[in-house]
N, CA, C and O of each residue as an XYZ file, in Angstrom:
588
protein
N       0.848     -1.177      0.000
C       0.000      0.000      0.000
C       0.892      1.238      0.000
O       2.055      1.177      0.397
N       0.350      2.330     -0.436
C       1.110      3.566     -0.515
C       1.380      4.124      0.878
O       0.545      4.038      1.779
N       2.569      4.695      1.023
C       2.943      5.279      2.308
C       2.318      6.657      2.503
O       1.940      7.027      3.614
N       2.214      7.413      1.403
C       1.654      8.762      1.469
C       0.510      8.870      0.463
O       0.522      8.174     -0.552
N      -0.466      9.718      0.719
C      -1.575      9.880     -0.236
C      -1.100     10.339     -1.620
O      -1.706      9.995     -2.634
N      -0.017     11.116     -1.652
C       0.502     11.612     -2.929
C       1.010     10.477     -3.818
O       1.064     10.610     -5.041
N       1.383      9.352     -3.184
C       1.887      8.213     -3.951
C       0.806      7.596     -4.830
O       1.109      6.865     -5.773
N      -0.447      7.889     -4.523
C      -1.559      7.326     -5.280
C      -1.949      8.184     -6.478
O      -2.788      7.773     -7.280
N      -1.358      9.366     -6.611
C      -1.669     10.246     -7.730
C      -1.061      9.722     -9.020
O      -0.018      9.069     -9.022
N      -1.741     10.026    -10.110
C      -1.200      9.687    -11.425
C      -0.039     10.627    -11.738
O      -0.029     11.763    -11.264
N       0.929     10.184    -12.517
C       2.055     11.059    -12.870
C       1.576     12.281    -13.658
O       0.754     12.167    -14.568
N       2.102     13.445    -13.294
C       1.689     14.691    -13.950
C       1.995     14.679    -15.442
O       1.240     15.250    -16.230
N       3.089     14.039    -15.841
C       3.432     14.008    -17.268
C       2.351     13.281    -18.069
O       2.028     13.683    -19.187
N       1.801     12.223    -17.503
C       0.740     11.472    -18.179
C      -0.533     12.310    -18.246
O      -1.184     12.378    -19.288
N      -0.880     12.942    -17.137
C      -2.080     13.782    -17.095
C      -1.945     14.927    -18.092
O      -2.893     15.232    -18.815
N      -0.786     15.558    -18.136
C      -0.550     16.664    -19.070
C      -0.729     16.196    -20.510
O      -1.348     16.890    -21.316
N      -0.193     15.027    -20.835
C      -0.306     14.502    -22.199
C      -1.764     14.209    -22.549
O      -2.205     14.521    -23.656
N      -2.511     13.619    -21.628
C      -3.921     13.305    -21.881
C      -4.718     14.591    -22.084
O      -5.535     14.678    -23.000
N      -4.484     15.584    -21.234
C      -5.191     16.863    -21.345
C      -4.838     17.538    -22.665
O      -5.724     18.036    -23.359
N      -3.565     17.561    -23.017
C      -3.117     18.192    -24.260
C      -3.758     17.513    -25.474
O      -4.166     18.187    -26.420
N      -3.846     16.179    -25.448
C      -4.432     15.443    -26.570
C      -5.946     15.635    -26.659
O      -6.515     15.554    -27.747
N      -6.597     15.888    -25.532
C      -8.052     16.027    -25.507
C      -8.524     17.419    -25.925
O      -9.648     17.576    -26.403
N      -7.682     18.414    -25.750
C      -8.078     19.791    -26.042
C      -7.562     20.228    -27.411
O      -6.571     19.692    -27.907
N      -8.240     21.209    -28.019
C      -7.756     21.724    -29.307
C      -6.421     22.465    -29.141
O      -6.072     22.907    -28.047
N      -5.693     22.588    -30.242
C      -4.411     23.294    -30.214
C      -4.616     24.743    -29.767
O      -5.633     25.369    -30.066
N      -3.639     25.244    -29.057
C      -3.677     26.636    -28.622
C      -4.356     26.847    -27.278
O      -4.339     27.960    -26.754
N      -4.946     25.819    -26.715
C      -5.598     25.952    -25.410
C      -4.574     25.619    -24.337
O      -3.954     24.556    -24.362
N      -4.405     26.527    -23.406
C      -3.466     26.313    -22.305
C      -4.235     25.937    -21.045
O      -5.354     26.400    -20.822
N      -3.624     25.101    -20.234
C      -4.230     24.667    -18.976
C      -3.241     24.991    -17.867
O      -2.059     24.662    -17.958
N      -3.735     25.637    -16.826
C      -2.846     26.032    -15.733
C      -2.356     24.807    -14.968
O      -2.945     23.727    -15.023
N      -1.264     25.017    -14.258
C      -0.681     23.945    -13.451
C      -1.676     23.494    -12.378
O      -1.778     22.305    -12.077
N      -2.390     24.436    -11.820
C      -3.383     24.133    -10.787
C      -4.511     23.258    -11.353
O      -4.963     22.323    -10.693
N      -4.958     23.563    -12.567
C      -6.027     22.775    -13.202
C      -5.539     21.357    -13.501
O      -6.277     20.392    -13.306
N      -4.298     21.232    -13.974
C      -3.735     19.896    -14.237
C      -3.624     19.097    -12.945
O      -3.893     17.896    -12.935
N      -3.229     19.749    -11.857
C      -3.128     19.064    -10.561
C      -4.508     18.594    -10.095
O      -4.645     17.496     -9.556
N      -5.523     19.425    -10.305
C      -6.892     19.051     -9.926
C      -7.374     17.868    -10.761
O      -8.020     16.958    -10.241
N      -7.059     17.884    -12.051
C      -7.442     16.766    -12.923
C      -6.726     15.482    -12.522
O      -7.322     14.405    -12.540
N      -5.462     15.593    -12.163
C      -4.696     14.416    -11.736
C      -5.297     13.826    -10.464
O      -5.435     12.609    -10.342
N      -5.651     14.688     -9.524
C      -6.246     14.224     -8.264
C      -7.604     13.579     -8.530
O      -7.915     12.523     -7.980
N      -8.407     14.220     -9.375
C      -9.728     13.691     -9.717
C      -9.610     12.329    -10.393
O     -10.345     11.400    -10.058
N      -8.695     12.214    -11.335
C      -8.496     10.941    -12.038
C      -8.031      9.853    -11.072
O      -8.465      8.705    -11.172
N      -7.157     10.208    -10.145
C      -6.677      9.240     -9.152
C      -7.814      8.741     -8.271
O      -7.918      7.544     -8.002
N      -8.667      9.661     -7.822
C      -9.805      9.280     -6.982
C     -10.749      8.368     -7.773
O     -11.258      7.381     -7.241
N     -10.977      8.704     -9.037
C     -11.853      7.890     -9.885
C     -11.292      6.477    -10.046
O     -12.030      5.500     -9.922
N     -10.001      6.366    -10.318
C      -9.366      5.054    -10.483
C      -9.448      4.256     -9.184
O      -9.768      3.067     -9.205
N      -9.162      4.900     -8.062
C      -9.220      4.202     -6.770
C     -10.638      3.740     -6.431
O     -10.829      2.630     -5.935
N     -11.621      4.583     -6.696
C     -13.009      4.218     -6.414
C     -13.448      3.064     -7.316
O     -14.093      2.121     -6.856
N     -13.103      3.142     -8.582
C     -13.436      2.066     -9.520
C     -12.775      0.763     -9.094
O     -13.402     -0.296     -9.117
N     -11.514      0.847     -8.707
C     -10.786     -0.342     -8.254
C     -11.437     -0.940     -7.015
O     -11.576     -2.158     -6.906
N     -11.831     -0.090     -6.092
C     -12.474     -0.561     -4.866
C     -13.796     -1.267     -5.175
O     -14.072     -2.338     -4.635
N     -14.604     -0.669     -6.038
C     -15.886     -1.285     -6.411
C     -15.663     -2.614     -7.134
O     -16.352     -3.596     -6.856
N     -14.704     -2.646     -8.057
C     -14.403     -3.881     -8.797
C     -13.891     -4.959     -7.848
O     -14.227     -6.133     -7.999
N     -13.084     -4.564     -6.878
C     -12.577     -5.519     -5.887
C     -13.719     -6.082     -5.039
O     -13.734     -7.273     -4.730
N     -14.667     -5.234     -4.665
C     -15.829     -5.707     -3.900
C     -16.632     -6.728     -4.703
O     -17.112     -7.719     -4.153
N     -16.775     -6.483     -5.992
C     -17.498     -7.420     -6.861
C     -16.751     -8.747     -6.937
O     -17.364     -9.813     -6.881
N     -15.435     -8.682     -7.065
C     -14.628     -9.912     -7.103
C     -14.759    -10.677     -5.787
O     -14.877    -11.902     -5.785
N     -14.737     -9.954     -4.673
C     -14.848    -10.606     -3.359
C     -16.224    -11.252     -3.180
O     -16.334    -12.320     -2.578
N     -17.274    -10.605     -3.702
C     -18.615    -11.205     -3.641
C     -18.639    -12.516     -4.420
O     -19.358    -13.449     -4.061
N     -17.853    -12.576     -5.482
C     -17.737    -13.795     -6.282
C     -16.728    -14.775     -5.708
O     -16.405    -15.784     -6.335
N     -16.234    -14.476     -4.517
C     -15.253    -15.319     -3.808
C     -13.977    -15.521     -4.635
O     -13.423    -16.618     -4.714
N     -13.536    -14.415     -5.245
C     -12.289    -14.422     -6.014
C     -11.370    -13.348     -5.469
O     -11.823    -12.347     -4.914
N     -10.075    -13.565     -5.633
C      -9.089    -12.583     -5.178
C      -8.585    -11.713     -6.319
O      -7.948    -10.686     -6.083
N      -8.863    -12.112     -7.546
C      -8.373    -11.392     -8.717
C      -9.493    -10.580     -9.349
O     -10.574    -11.104     -9.619
N      -9.231     -9.299     -9.585
C     -10.187     -8.422    -10.254
C     -10.044     -8.637    -11.758
O      -8.937     -8.594    -12.294
N     -11.169     -8.869    -12.435
C     -11.154     -9.093    -13.880
C     -11.737     -7.888    -14.613
O     -12.284     -6.972    -13.997
N     -11.611     -7.907    -15.923
C     -12.202     -6.847    -16.729
C     -13.711     -6.785    -16.554
O     -14.296     -5.702    -16.534
N     -14.337     -7.946    -16.430
C     -15.786     -7.989    -16.216
C     -16.154     -7.324    -14.887
O     -17.205     -6.694    -14.779
N     -15.297     -7.463    -13.889
C     -15.538     -6.804    -12.594
C     -15.499     -5.286    -12.748
O     -16.311     -4.577    -12.154
N     -14.569     -4.796    -13.534
C     -14.454     -3.346    -13.757
C     -15.695     -2.837    -14.482
O     -16.228     -1.780    -14.142
N     -16.154     -3.588    -15.480
C     -17.356     -3.178    -16.212
C     -18.569     -3.188    -15.284
O     -19.393     -2.274    -15.331
N     -18.681     -4.204    -14.452
C     -19.781     -4.255    -13.475
C     -19.684     -3.096    -12.489
O     -20.701     -2.535    -12.081
N     -18.462     -2.739    -12.107
C     -18.263     -1.605    -11.198
C     -18.738     -0.308    -11.848
O     -19.337      0.539    -11.185
N     -18.473     -0.154    -13.132
C     -18.931      1.050    -13.843
C     -20.452      1.140    -13.816
O     -21.017      2.216    -13.621
N     -21.109     -0.003    -14.013
C     -22.577     -0.008    -13.952
C     -23.054      0.316    -12.538
O     -24.003      1.078    -12.356
N     -22.401     -0.259    -11.553
C     -22.767     -0.024    -10.155
C     -22.585      1.445     -9.777
O     -23.364      1.989     -8.994
N     -21.553      2.087    -10.333
C     -21.269      3.498    -10.042
C     -22.102      4.430    -10.919
O     -21.950      5.651    -10.860
N     -22.983      3.846    -11.732
C     -23.870      4.580    -12.632
C     -23.115      5.325    -13.731
O     -23.466      6.450    -14.085
N     -22.081      4.686    -14.261
C     -21.354      5.203    -15.415
C     -21.637      4.314    -16.624
O     -20.712      3.875    -17.307
N     -22.924      4.049    -16.887
C     -23.308      3.159    -17.974
C     -22.795      3.634    -19.332
O     -22.604      2.826    -20.241
N     -22.572      4.933    -19.470
C     -22.105      5.459    -20.756
C     -20.717      4.931    -21.118
O     -20.340      4.950    -22.290
N     -19.951      4.462    -20.130
C     -18.624      3.913    -20.396
C     -18.649      2.417    -20.716
O     -17.680      1.882    -21.256
N     -19.739      1.751    -20.390
C     -19.780      0.286    -20.462
C     -19.533     -0.223    -21.881
O     -18.741     -1.146    -22.071
N     -20.196      0.362    -22.880
C     -20.028     -0.122    -24.259
C     -18.592      0.028    -24.746
O     -18.025     -0.903    -25.318
N     -18.006      1.204    -24.516
C     -16.630      1.402    -24.991
C     -15.649      0.529    -24.213
O     -14.688      0.019    -24.788
N     -15.880      0.349    -22.915
C     -15.007     -0.532    -22.125
C     -15.135     -1.984    -22.572
O     -14.137     -2.698    -22.666
N     -16.361     -2.419    -22.846
C     -16.567     -3.793    -23.314
C     -15.860     -4.017    -24.644
O     -15.237     -5.057    -24.857
N     -15.959     -3.034    -25.538
C     -15.261     -3.131    -26.824
C     -13.754     -3.171    -26.644
O     -13.068     -3.959    -27.296
N     -13.237     -2.325    -25.763
C     -11.793     -2.315    -25.502
C     -11.333     -3.619    -24.873
O     -10.255     -4.120    -25.193
N     -12.145     -4.171    -23.981
C     -11.802     -5.443    -23.342
C     -11.759     -6.564    -24.376
O     -10.856     -7.401    -24.355
N     -12.729     -6.579    -25.275
C     -12.748     -7.606    -26.329
C     -11.539     -7.458    -27.248
O     -10.916     -8.449    -27.630
N     -11.212     -6.221    -27.599
C     -10.030     -5.955    -28.427
C      -8.763     -6.438    -27.728
O      -7.907     -7.064    -28.353
N      -8.643     -6.150    -26.439
C      -7.493     -6.588    -25.653
C      -7.380     -8.102    -25.672
O      -6.290     -8.646    -25.848
N      -8.505     -8.783    -25.490
C      -8.494    -10.253    -25.477
C      -8.062    -10.818    -26.825
O      -7.330    -11.807    -26.879
N      -8.511    -10.195    -27.913
C      -8.122    -10.661    -29.247
C      -6.626    -10.484    -29.471
O      -5.961    -11.388    -29.977
N      -6.098     -9.329    -29.098
C      -4.664     -9.075    -29.254
C      -3.869    -10.054    -28.405
O      -2.866    -10.605    -28.858
N      -4.316    -10.268    -27.175
C      -3.643    -11.202    -26.277
C      -3.660    -12.612    -26.863
O      -2.659    -13.326    -26.809
N      -4.795    -13.003    -27.419
C      -4.928    -14.336    -28.015
C      -3.981    -14.492    -29.202
O      -3.339    -15.531    -29.357
N      -3.894    -13.456    -30.040
C      -2.983    -13.503    -31.189
C      -1.535    -13.616    -30.730
O      -0.762    -14.390    -31.294
N      -1.165    -12.846    -29.707
C       0.205    -12.901    -29.192
C       0.515    -14.276    -28.627
O       1.600    -14.814    -28.849
N      -0.443    -14.851    -27.890
C      -0.220    -16.172    -27.299
C      -0.082    -17.241    -28.372
O       0.749    -18.141    -28.249
N      -0.904    -17.147    -29.439
C      -0.796    -18.151    -30.498
C       0.513    -17.987    -31.264
O       1.121    -18.977    -31.672
N       0.952    -16.744    -31.464
C       2.238    -16.516    -32.129
C       3.377    -17.048    -31.270
O       4.317    -17.654    -31.785
N       3.298    -16.824    -29.971
C       4.327    -17.325    -29.058
C       4.335    -18.845    -29.066
O       5.396    -19.469    -29.066
N       3.154    -19.433    -29.071
C       3.040    -20.893    -29.096
C       3.657    -21.456    -30.373
O       4.347    -22.475    -30.342
N       3.402    -20.781    -31.499
C       3.981    -21.229    -32.774
C       5.501    -21.131    -32.736
O       6.197    -22.028    -33.210
N       6.018    -20.030    -32.165
C       7.473    -19.870    -32.073
C       8.074    -20.967    -31.211
O       9.102    -21.549    -31.557
N       7.421    -21.247    -30.080
C       7.936    -22.286    -29.185
C       7.877    -23.648    -29.850
O       8.782    -24.465    -29.677
N       6.812    -23.901    -30.615
C       6.686    -25.172    -31.321
C       7.792    -25.311    -32.353
O       8.397    -26.375    -32.483
N       8.059    -24.225    -33.095
C       9.124    -24.302    -34.101
C      10.485    -24.425    -33.426
O      11.368    -25.110    -33.943
N      10.670    -23.766    -32.266
C      11.925    -23.920    -31.523
C      12.083    -25.356    -31.057
O      13.169    -25.930    -31.134
N      10.971    -25.939    -30.567
C      11.013    -27.325    -30.104
C      11.385    -28.255    -31.249
O      12.197    -29.165    -31.085
N      10.777    -28.016    -32.424
C      11.090    -28.857    -33.583
C      12.549    -28.698    -33.974
O      13.226    -29.676    -34.291
N      13.031    -27.454    -33.950
C      14.426    -27.192    -34.293
C      15.348    -27.849    -33.283
O      16.342    -28.474    -33.657
N      15.024    -27.712    -32.006
C      15.884    -28.313    -30.980
C      15.786    -29.830    -31.025
O      16.771    -30.518    -30.759
N      14.598    -30.371    -31.362
C      14.468    -31.821    -31.505
C      15.326    -32.313    -32.656
O      16.005    -33.333    -32.547
N      15.289    -31.571    -33.774
C      16.108    -31.957    -34.924
C      17.581    -31.884    -34.557
O      18.367    -32.750    -34.939
N      17.948    -30.853    -33.818
C      19.334    -30.710    -33.379
C      19.714    -31.844    -32.437
O      20.806    -32.403    -32.537
N      18.802    -32.182    -31.514
C      19.067    -33.283    -30.591
C      19.173    -34.602    -31.346
O      20.027    -35.433    -31.038
N      18.293    -34.791    -32.345
C      18.355    -36.015    -33.147
C      19.690    -36.107    -33.865
O      20.308    -37.171    -33.916
N      20.134    -34.972    -34.424
C      21.423    -34.960    -35.119
C      22.550    -35.250    -34.134
O      23.472    -36.004    -34.448
N      22.481    -34.658    -32.950
C      23.494    -34.921    -31.922
C      23.486    -36.387    -31.522
O      24.540    -37.006    -31.376
N      22.284    -36.941    -31.344
C      22.177    -38.353    -30.977
C      22.753    -39.253    -32.063
O      23.446    -40.228    -31.773
N      22.454    -38.910    -33.338
C      22.991    -39.699    -34.444
C      24.507    -39.627    -34.453
O      25.186    -40.633    -34.658
N      25.039    -38.410    -34.227
C      26.496    -38.266    -34.211
C      27.090    -39.057    -33.054
O      28.134    -39.691    -33.207
N      26.440    -39.026    -31.908
C      26.922    -39.774    -30.748
C      26.891    -41.263    -31.045
O      27.838    -41.987    -30.737
N      25.789    -41.719    -31.651
C      25.680    -43.137    -31.993
C      26.757    -43.531    -32.998
O      27.385    -44.581    -32.867
N      26.967    -42.668    -34.016
C      27.993    -42.959    -35.016
C      29.371    -42.985    -34.375
O      30.190    -43.848    -34.691
N      29.631    -42.037    -33.468
C      30.924    -41.989    -32.785
C      31.115    -43.239    -31.948
O      32.188    -43.843    -31.958
N      30.068    -43.630    -31.220
C      30.163    -44.840    -30.404
C      30.384    -46.065    -31.276
O      31.182    -46.940    -30.939
N      29.671    -46.126    -32.407
C      29.831    -47.245    -33.330
C      31.246    -47.264    -33.880
O      31.865    -48.325    -33.964
N      31.766    -46.097    -34.258
C      33.119    -45.992    -34.794
C      34.138    -46.438    -33.746
O      35.063    -47.190    -34.050
N      33.958    -45.965    -32.506
C      34.878    -46.352    -31.434
C      34.807    -47.851    -31.185
O      35.829    -48.489    -30.935
N      33.609    -48.416    -31.251
C      33.430    -49.850    -31.042
C      34.130    -50.628    -32.152
O      34.793    -51.634    -31.896
N      33.973    -50.145    -33.408
C      34.630    -50.807    -34.538
C      36.143    -50.711    -34.410
O      36.851    -51.668    -34.723
N      36.647    -49.572    -33.955
C      38.090    -49.407    -33.762
C      38.606    -50.392    -32.728
O      39.663    -50.996    -32.913
N      37.864    -50.556    -31.640
C      38.267    -51.507    -30.599
C      38.309    -52.921    -31.166
O      39.234    -53.682    -30.880
N      37.300    -53.275    -31.975
C      37.280    -54.604    -32.589
C      38.491    -54.801    -33.497
O      39.117    -55.861    -33.492
N      38.813    -53.761    -34.279
C      39.951    -53.863    -35.202
C      41.252    -54.013    -34.419
O      42.119    -54.799    -34.801
N      41.390    -53.272    -33.339
C      42.602    -53.374    -32.525
C      42.724    -54.762    -31.913
O      43.817    -55.326    -31.860
N      41.609    -55.313    -31.451
C      41.628    -56.655    -30.872
C      42.024    -57.682    -31.932
O      42.789    -58.605    -31.650
N      41.497    -57.519    -33.164
C      41.833    -58.447    -34.241
C      43.316    -58.352    -34.578
O      43.969    -59.374    -34.792
N      43.855    -57.127    -34.627
C      45.274    -56.940    -34.933
C      46.133    -57.574    -33.850
O      47.151    -58.201    -34.144
N      45.724    -57.409    -32.600
C      46.478    -57.995    -31.489
C      46.444    -59.516    -31.566
O      47.442    -60.171    -31.264
N      45.306    -60.087    -31.968
C      45.192    -61.536    -32.091
C      46.076    -62.040    -33.228
O      46.706    -63.091    -33.108
N      46.127    -61.285    -34.343
C      46.946    -61.688    -35.483
C      48.426    -61.629    -35.127
O      49.200    -62.491    -35.543
N      48.819    -60.629    -34.366
C      50.217    -60.487    -33.981
C      50.620    -61.580    -32.999
O      51.780    -61.992    -32.968
N      49.696    -62.037    -32.222
C      50.030    -63.052    -31.213
C      50.108    -64.406    -31.797
O      50.378    -65.372    -31.084
């Protein structure tokens, strides 16, 4: 948990960037207004997190999910955010799924490559052992002929 209340505030650089992107060019925002927006955003995030955590606890879970956050928005009467949040959550899941399948494919190809490498190593080891065995046989035969 945070040691000081200020530790829970969003970084001013992030707040400044969001405000700058949301407003038309040429509009200036005072430092005091940016600080108020940062504090407001922090309180909103903390309240949303608390509500989502309560929903997760009611479901006897320790992990807050995206569905919990969406339910928290409805509980806090921010229904206007629900559609866009649901769309963003679905988009996130699709991107995550694509990344996981790409990672799985890479690991599968690495496994195949390493299996092929291991097979080649095993073949070389077997050939080396066979060669050494044949050499021993030849040496024994030569020793028998000399004797």
